[in-house]
PLY file of the C-alpha trace (Angstrom):
ply
format ascii 1.0
element vertex 364
property float x
property float y
property float z
element edge 363
property int vertex1
property int vertex2
end_header
-138.60 -183.46 297.08
-136.28 -182.15 299.85
-135.35 -178.54 299.49
-131.63 -179.27 299.19
-132.29 -181.57 296.19
-134.30 -178.82 294.58
-131.42 -176.39 295.21
-128.96 -178.78 293.56
-131.21 -179.07 290.50
-131.63 -175.28 290.28
-127.90 -174.75 290.75
-127.18 -177.36 288.09
-129.54 -175.71 285.64
-128.03 -172.29 286.34
-124.53 -173.71 285.88
-125.60 -175.38 282.63
-127.06 -172.08 281.47
-123.79 -170.32 282.21
-121.89 -173.01 280.28
-124.30 -172.80 277.32
-124.19 -169.01 277.34
-120.42 -169.10 277.55
-120.25 -171.53 274.66
-122.58 -169.29 272.69
-120.39 -166.27 273.38
-117.31 -168.21 272.34
-119.07 -169.25 269.12
-120.08 -165.64 268.47
-116.54 -164.44 269.10
-115.21 -167.19 266.81
-117.70 -166.28 264.08
-116.85 -162.62 264.54
-113.13 -163.30 264.32
-113.66 -165.15 261.06
-115.14 -162.01 259.50
-112.48 -159.68 260.81
-110.59 -159.35 257.53
-112.11 -156.28 255.91
-110.45 -155.05 252.75
-111.15 -151.64 251.24
-110.36 -150.68 247.66
-111.15 -147.59 245.61
-110.65 -146.14 242.17
-111.60 -146.88 238.57
-115.29 -146.78 237.69
-114.32 -148.29 234.32
-113.59 -151.62 236.04
-116.45 -151.46 238.56
-118.78 -153.98 236.81
-116.01 -156.59 236.75
-114.85 -155.69 240.25
-118.37 -156.26 241.59
-118.41 -159.72 240.01
-114.90 -160.55 241.29
-115.71 -159.50 244.84
-118.90 -161.58 244.96
-117.11 -164.70 243.70
-114.10 -164.28 245.98
-116.20 -163.66 249.09
-118.32 -166.74 248.40
-115.19 -168.91 248.63
-113.69 -166.87 251.50
-116.56 -166.33 253.98
-114.25 -164.65 256.49
-113.42 -161.82 254.10
-115.36 -158.66 253.34
-114.26 -156.47 250.43
-115.65 -152.99 249.89
-114.77 -151.34 246.59
-115.58 -147.66 246.09
-116.09 -146.63 242.45
-114.79 -143.06 242.78
-112.59 -142.74 239.69
-108.93 -143.53 239.21
-107.79 -140.15 240.55
-109.80 -140.59 243.74
-108.46 -144.10 244.23
-104.87 -142.92 243.82
-105.38 -140.20 246.43
-107.03 -142.61 248.89
-104.09 -145.00 248.47
-101.59 -142.17 248.90
-103.22 -141.24 252.22
-103.26 -144.85 253.41
-107.07 -144.97 253.55
-107.47 -148.07 251.38
-105.77 -151.45 250.99
-105.59 -151.29 247.19
-106.44 -148.93 244.37
-107.53 -149.43 240.76
-106.56 -147.09 237.96
-106.93 -147.03 234.19
-103.79 -144.90 234.11
-100.52 -146.41 235.28
-98.38 -144.13 237.44
-95.13 -143.02 235.84
-91.87 -142.70 237.74
-92.45 -139.04 238.61
-95.90 -139.67 240.13
-94.60 -142.70 242.03
-92.24 -140.45 244.00
-95.23 -139.13 245.96
-96.70 -142.57 246.63
-95.87 -145.28 249.17
-93.88 -148.15 247.61
-96.39 -150.08 245.54
-96.81 -152.65 242.79
-98.86 -151.90 239.66
-100.48 -155.02 238.27
-102.38 -154.93 234.95
-105.51 -157.01 235.50
-107.69 -156.56 232.42
-108.36 -154.26 229.55
-111.24 -152.93 227.58
-112.53 -150.44 225.06
-113.50 -146.87 225.86
-116.71 -146.41 223.90
-117.97 -143.29 222.21
-121.67 -143.23 223.01
-124.29 -140.77 221.84
-127.94 -139.86 222.11
-129.22 -139.65 218.54
-132.41 -141.72 218.37
-132.86 -140.74 214.71
-129.90 -142.92 213.69
-130.64 -146.58 213.01
-127.07 -147.53 212.04
-123.90 -146.95 214.08
-122.28 -143.53 213.91
-118.70 -143.44 212.58
-116.10 -141.05 214.00
-112.43 -140.66 213.11
-109.92 -139.55 215.74
-109.52 -136.09 214.22
-113.30 -135.63 214.20
-113.55 -136.64 217.85
-110.79 -134.19 218.73
-112.62 -131.41 216.88
-115.85 -132.20 218.75
-114.17 -132.18 222.16
-112.20 -129.03 221.29
-115.57 -127.36 220.72
-114.73 -126.63 217.07
-117.25 -129.10 215.60
-120.57 -128.01 217.04
-123.23 -129.67 214.87
-123.99 -133.24 213.87
-124.23 -131.93 210.31
-120.68 -130.57 210.33
-118.77 -131.52 207.13
-116.24 -133.59 209.12
-118.99 -135.71 210.65
-120.67 -136.07 207.25
-117.39 -137.18 205.68
-117.01 -139.96 208.27
-120.62 -141.03 207.67
-120.94 -140.91 203.91
-124.55 -141.45 202.89
-125.93 -141.43 206.43
-128.68 -138.91 207.08
-127.49 -137.02 210.17
-129.88 -135.08 212.44
-129.90 -131.30 212.50
-128.86 -131.05 216.15
-126.19 -129.28 218.12
-123.62 -131.55 219.76
-123.75 -131.67 223.57
-120.27 -132.70 224.69
-120.07 -134.73 227.91
-116.85 -135.57 229.76
-115.75 -136.74 233.19
-115.68 -134.14 235.94
-113.49 -136.23 238.26
-109.97 -137.57 237.91
-110.38 -140.56 235.65
-108.21 -143.23 234.06
-110.88 -143.51 231.37
-110.20 -139.85 230.60
-106.49 -140.68 230.43
-107.12 -143.41 227.84
-109.43 -141.17 225.80
-107.23 -138.07 225.88
-104.12 -140.14 225.10
-105.92 -141.31 221.96
-107.00 -137.76 221.06
-103.43 -136.51 221.55
-102.12 -139.19 219.17
-104.86 -138.42 216.62
-104.71 -134.62 216.65
-101.75 -132.24 216.92
-104.18 -129.48 217.94
-105.44 -131.56 220.86
-101.91 -132.52 221.88
-100.81 -128.88 221.88
-103.88 -127.23 223.38
-105.12 -129.83 225.89
-102.79 -132.80 226.24
-103.54 -135.99 228.11
-104.01 -137.21 231.67
-106.54 -138.32 234.25
-107.68 -134.68 234.49
-107.46 -132.07 231.74
-108.80 -128.57 231.21
-111.72 -129.33 228.92
-112.27 -126.74 226.16
-115.97 -127.55 225.86
-118.85 -129.51 227.32
-120.35 -130.51 230.64
-119.08 -132.96 233.23
-120.47 -136.09 234.80
-119.01 -137.70 237.90
-117.79 -141.22 237.23
-118.67 -143.39 234.26
-122.11 -143.67 235.84
-122.48 -139.89 235.74
-121.42 -139.56 232.09
-123.77 -142.39 231.13
-126.65 -140.65 232.90
-126.01 -137.26 231.28
-125.74 -138.74 227.78
-128.89 -140.78 228.26
-130.87 -137.71 229.36
-129.51 -135.21 226.81
-130.61 -135.37 223.16
-127.66 -134.75 220.84
-125.12 -135.69 223.52
-121.82 -137.51 223.02
-119.68 -139.06 225.77
-117.08 -141.72 226.48
-117.81 -144.67 228.77
-116.90 -148.29 229.43
-118.69 -150.81 227.22
-120.62 -152.55 230.02
-122.28 -149.26 231.00
-123.31 -148.51 227.42
-124.80 -151.99 227.01
-126.56 -151.91 230.39
-128.14 -148.54 229.54
-128.93 -149.55 225.93
-126.86 -146.69 224.54
-125.50 -146.93 220.99
-121.74 -146.89 220.46
-119.82 -145.42 217.54
-117.38 -147.17 215.25
-113.90 -145.62 215.30
-111.37 -145.77 212.48
-108.08 -147.44 213.37
-104.68 -146.96 211.73
-105.45 -149.73 209.27
-108.36 -147.62 207.99
-110.93 -150.06 209.36
-114.09 -148.86 211.09
-114.12 -150.92 214.28
-116.83 -151.30 216.92
-115.77 -151.40 220.60
-115.56 -155.04 221.68
-113.47 -157.16 224.02
-111.97 -158.85 220.95
-110.94 -155.49 219.50
-109.37 -154.44 222.80
-107.49 -157.74 223.05
-106.13 -157.17 219.55
-104.92 -153.72 220.63
-103.17 -155.17 223.69
-101.62 -157.95 221.60
-100.16 -155.33 219.24
-98.02 -153.99 222.10
-96.82 -157.31 223.54
-93.13 -156.51 223.09
-93.49 -153.08 224.72
-95.61 -154.45 227.59
-93.01 -157.13 228.29
-90.50 -154.33 228.83
-92.86 -152.06 230.79
-96.39 -153.14 231.77
-97.39 -149.47 231.95
-97.20 -149.02 228.16
-100.38 -147.41 226.70
-102.18 -149.57 224.14
-104.12 -146.84 222.30
-103.96 -146.40 218.53
-102.02 -149.58 217.63
-100.04 -149.86 214.36
-101.71 -150.50 210.98
-100.95 -154.22 210.91
-103.37 -154.71 213.85
-106.38 -154.60 211.53
-108.98 -155.80 214.04
-107.79 -153.60 216.92
-110.13 -151.07 218.48
-108.00 -147.91 218.82
-109.37 -146.46 222.09
-108.41 -149.35 224.34
-106.62 -149.44 227.66
-105.46 -151.55 230.57
-106.63 -151.24 234.17
-104.11 -151.62 236.97
-104.42 -152.75 240.56
-102.21 -150.61 242.79
-101.11 -152.59 245.84
-98.69 -151.47 248.58
-95.55 -153.60 248.69
-95.78 -153.94 252.48
-98.57 -153.66 255.03
-98.61 -153.77 258.82
-101.42 -156.32 258.90
-99.88 -159.51 257.52
-103.13 -161.49 257.30
-104.92 -158.68 255.45
-102.03 -158.20 253.02
-101.94 -161.91 252.32
-105.67 -161.85 251.54
-105.23 -158.82 249.26
-102.56 -160.76 247.40
-104.87 -163.78 247.11
-107.66 -161.58 245.79
-105.34 -160.10 243.17
-104.13 -163.59 242.27
-107.75 -164.67 241.74
-108.45 -161.65 239.51
-105.51 -162.30 237.17
-106.20 -166.05 236.94
-109.70 -167.55 237.40
-111.34 -164.10 237.43
-110.39 -163.43 233.82
-113.26 -165.59 232.57
-115.92 -163.56 234.38
-114.32 -160.33 233.16
-114.57 -161.56 229.59
-118.28 -162.28 230.05
-118.69 -158.57 230.88
-116.95 -157.48 227.66
-113.50 -156.86 229.16
-110.36 -157.97 227.34
-108.48 -160.85 228.93
-104.76 -160.60 229.51
-102.39 -162.04 226.90
-100.28 -164.95 228.19
-97.13 -162.85 228.22
-98.75 -160.20 230.41
-100.35 -162.82 232.67
-96.88 -164.29 233.24
-95.57 -160.82 234.14
-98.41 -160.47 236.66
-97.24 -163.61 238.45
-93.81 -162.03 238.90
-95.36 -158.81 240.19
-97.46 -160.75 242.71
-94.22 -161.95 244.29
-93.34 -158.33 245.10
-96.35 -157.95 247.42
-95.17 -158.72 250.94
-96.80 -158.70 254.37
-95.18 -156.92 257.32
-91.63 -155.74 257.57
-90.14 -152.58 256.18
-89.98 -151.68 252.53
-86.73 -151.00 250.72
-86.86 -147.35 249.69
-84.46 -148.11 246.85
-86.78 -150.67 245.29
-88.63 -149.02 242.39
-92.42 -149.13 242.36
-93.70 -150.31 239.00
0 1
1 2
2 3
3 4
4 5
5 6
6 7
7 8
8 9
9 10
10 11
11 12
12 13
13 14
14 15
15 16
16 17
17 18
18 19
19 20
20 21
21 22
22 23
23 24
24 25
25 26
26 27
27 28
28 29
29 30
30 31
31 32
32 33
33 34
34 35
35 36
36 37
37 38
38 39
39 40
40 41
41 42
42 43
43 44
44 45
45 46
46 47
47 48
48 49
49 50
50 51
51 52
52 53
53 54
54 55
55 56
56 57
57 58
58 59
59 60
60 61
61 62
62 63
63 64
64 65
65 66
66 67
67 68
68 69
69 70
70 71
71 72
72 73
73 74
74 75
75 76
76 77
77 78
78 79
79 80
80 81
81 82
82 83
83 84
84 85
85 86
86 87
87 88
88 89
89 90
90 91
91 92
92 93
93 94
94 95
95 96
96 97
97 98
98 99
99 100
100 101
101 102
102 103
103 104
104 105
105 106
106 107
107 108
108 109
109 110
110 111
111 112
112 113
113 114
114 115
115 116
116 117
117 118
118 119
119 120
120 121
121 122
122 123
123 124
124 125
125 126
126 127
127 128
128 129
129 130
130 131
131 132
132 133
133 134
134 135
135 136
136 137
137 138
138 139
139 140
140 141
141 142
142 143
143 144
144 145
145 146
146 147
147 148
148 149
149 150
150 151
151 152
152 153
153 154
154 155
155 156
156 157
157 158
158 159
159 160
160 161
161 162
162 163
163 164
164 165
165 166
166 167
167 168
168 169
169 170
170 171
171 172
172 173
173 174
174 175
175 176
176 177
177 178
178 179
179 180
180 181
181 182
182 183
183 184
184 185
185 186
186 187
187 188
188 189
189 190
190 191
191 192
192 193
193 194
194 195
195 196
196 197
197 198
198 199
199 200
200 201
201 202
202 203
203 204
204 205
205 206
206 207
207 208
208 209
209 210
210 211
211 212
212 213
213 214
214 215
215 216
216 217
217 218
218 219
219 220
220 221
221 222
222 223
223 224
224 225
225 226
226 227
227 228
228 229
229 230
230 231
231 232
232 233
233 234
234 235
235 236
236 237
237 238
238 239
239 240
240 241
241 242
242 243
243 244
244 245
245 246
246 247
247 248
248 249
249 250
250 251
251 252
252 253
253 254
254 255
255 256
256 257
257 258
258 259
259 260
260 261
261 262
262 263
263 264
264 265
265 266
266 267
267 268
268 269
269 270
270 271
271 272
272 273
273 274
274 275
275 276
276 277
277 278
278 279
279 280
280 281
281 282
282 283
283 284
284 285
285 286
286 287
287 288
288 289
289 290
290 291
291 292
292 293
293 294
294 295
295 296
296 297
297 298
298 299
299 300
300 301
301 302
302 303
303 304
304 305
305 306
306 307
307 308
308 309
309 310
310 311
311 312
312 313
313 314
314 315
315 316
316 317
317 318
318 319
319 320
320 321
321 322
322 323
323 324
324 325
325 326
326 327
327 328
328 329
329 330
330 331
331 332
332 333
333 334
334 335
335 336
336 337
337 338
338 339
339 340
340 341
341 342
342 343
343 344
344 345
345 346
346 347
347 348
348 349
349 350
350 351
351 352
352 353
353 354
354 355
355 356
356 357
357 358
358 359
359 360
360 361
361 362
362 363
């Protein structure tokens, strides 16, 4: 074969290689561009089991989206959002008007609810422990120190209680779960209301701290005689027993999604007026309600510079408050009542992409 024919063939192959390589690079760039939407969220550890499920389902139907949720507690999520480090936050404590003054304009969307469980490490007990609100307050005030205290015995008439000291465990980080629990204690006990109060962080009179729901679960599991408060999914996953709590109807109620839904339903009128209304300790006519229940809120900026990312955040939130409710229920979370779900649809309309926010528009 003449040399110039061979050169043409070689040149052709080289050119083809360049074309193929170029096409490959274009494909890589195209594939890379499809995965450019990276969303970061942070906050509530209470909602983390459901959030993990929601993210997996949403990403499977949106392959160009990556969502990273950091379970750092509601207080941590609020601070990250305040500093503009995340695209959304999650909190078990809604922000009131005073706290919203220090935040960028945002929308607070209730997305599910659930019970805060009282869990304990008393292997001697074969039936569920019972604890009234005043007894719980006394334990966390450090005034009830033994499992054989008369107050505990009164709640558990006929139950043989172990001769152990009570090891109190609480959250060490800012926590919406703490807000739900301390709000309940403040409603149950005047002493607690006066001496400690309520909030995502309080000055604990007694006990030891664990970071996140995961941390509290771990400390309780490893400490004989311990008592703590956690989300139901964590207690079930770690095979920890949960106490029955007496509601205003005088019923001893176990923490369940059904009981939390009943608590939310009892406040439908108040929630329709303000979705931030606490749902702890519902009135006596809510006989099946579990009294230490709460809502979790997604905190989403009203505007964002990146329009495509903000639109995807809105779609993710829309999925959570619609199709995602079924998977939350399977993890023992309370689904939203229809009235609150309808309110969520209105709130979704307040999330916008790009542009400037109206400083006069209140953040709810």
